[in-house]
C-alpha positions in Angstrom: 213.3 124.6 -85.7 210.7 125.5 -88.3 209.6 122.1 -89.7 206.5 123.6 -91.4 208.7 125.6 -93.8 210.7 122.5 -94.7 207.6 120.4 -95.3 206.2 123.1 -97.5 209.4 123.3 -99.5 209.7 119.5 -99.9 206.4 119.1 -101.7 205.9 116.8 -104.7 204.7 119.9 -106.6 208.2 121.4 -106.2 209.8 118.3 -107.6 207.3 118.2 -110.4 207.9 121.8 -111.3 211.7 121.2 -111.4 211.1 118.2 -113.7 208.9 120.1 -116.0 211.3 123.0 -116.2 214.1 120.6 -117.1 211.8 119.0 -119.7 211.1 122.4 -121.2 214.9 122.9 -121.3 214.9 125.9 -119.0 217.1 124.0 -116.5 220.0 121.5 -117.0 219.4 117.7 -116.8 221.6 117.7 -113.7 218.9 119.7 -111.9 216.8 116.5 -111.8 218.9 115.4 -108.9 217.4 118.2 -106.9 213.9 117.0 -107.8 214.9 113.5 -106.8 216.2 114.8 -103.4 213.0 116.7 -102.8 210.9 113.6 -103.5 213.1 111.6 -101.2 212.8 114.2 -98.4 209.0 114.4 -99.0 208.7 110.6 -98.6 210.9 110.7 -95.5 208.8 113.4 -93.9 205.6 111.4 -94.7 207.1 108.3 -93.1 208.3 110.1 -90.0 205.1 112.0 -89.5 202.9 108.9 -89.8 200.4 108.7 -87.0 200.2 105.0 -87.2 201.1 103.1 -84.0 201.8 99.9 -85.9 205.3 100.1 -87.2 205.4 97.5 -89.9 208.6 95.9 -91.2 208.2 98.1 -94.3 208.3 101.2 -92.1 211.4 99.9 -90.4 213.0 99.1 -93.7 212.3 102.5 -95.1 213.8 104.1 -92.0 216.9 102.0 -92.3 217.2 102.8 -96.0 216.8 106.5 -95.3 219.6 106.4 -92.7 221.8 104.5 -95.1 221.3 107.1 -97.8 222.1 109.8 -95.3 225.3 108.0 -94.2 226.4 107.5 -97.8 225.7 111.1 -98.6 227.7 112.2 -95.5 230.6 109.9 -96.5 230.6 111.3 -100.1 230.6 114.9 -98.9 233.5 114.2 -96.6 235.4 112.4 -99.3 234.8 115.2 -101.9 234.9 118.1 -99.5 
């Protein structure tokens, strides 16, 4: 598994570039969902790669929220697919 490539793709800069391109009307408004997803994955990678030994309740809440989002997305894909 090449995690490094995924981390490089899910950069805030990538999301910002998509948002700017939409703002300049070179992409559709619906492409903002991709920017949102990239930001979400970036935040998730940051959380999961945290070197802190102290797992706060905030960290635990973010993990549970991330898992919930993944479960909802999976359910929606199965429903629509």
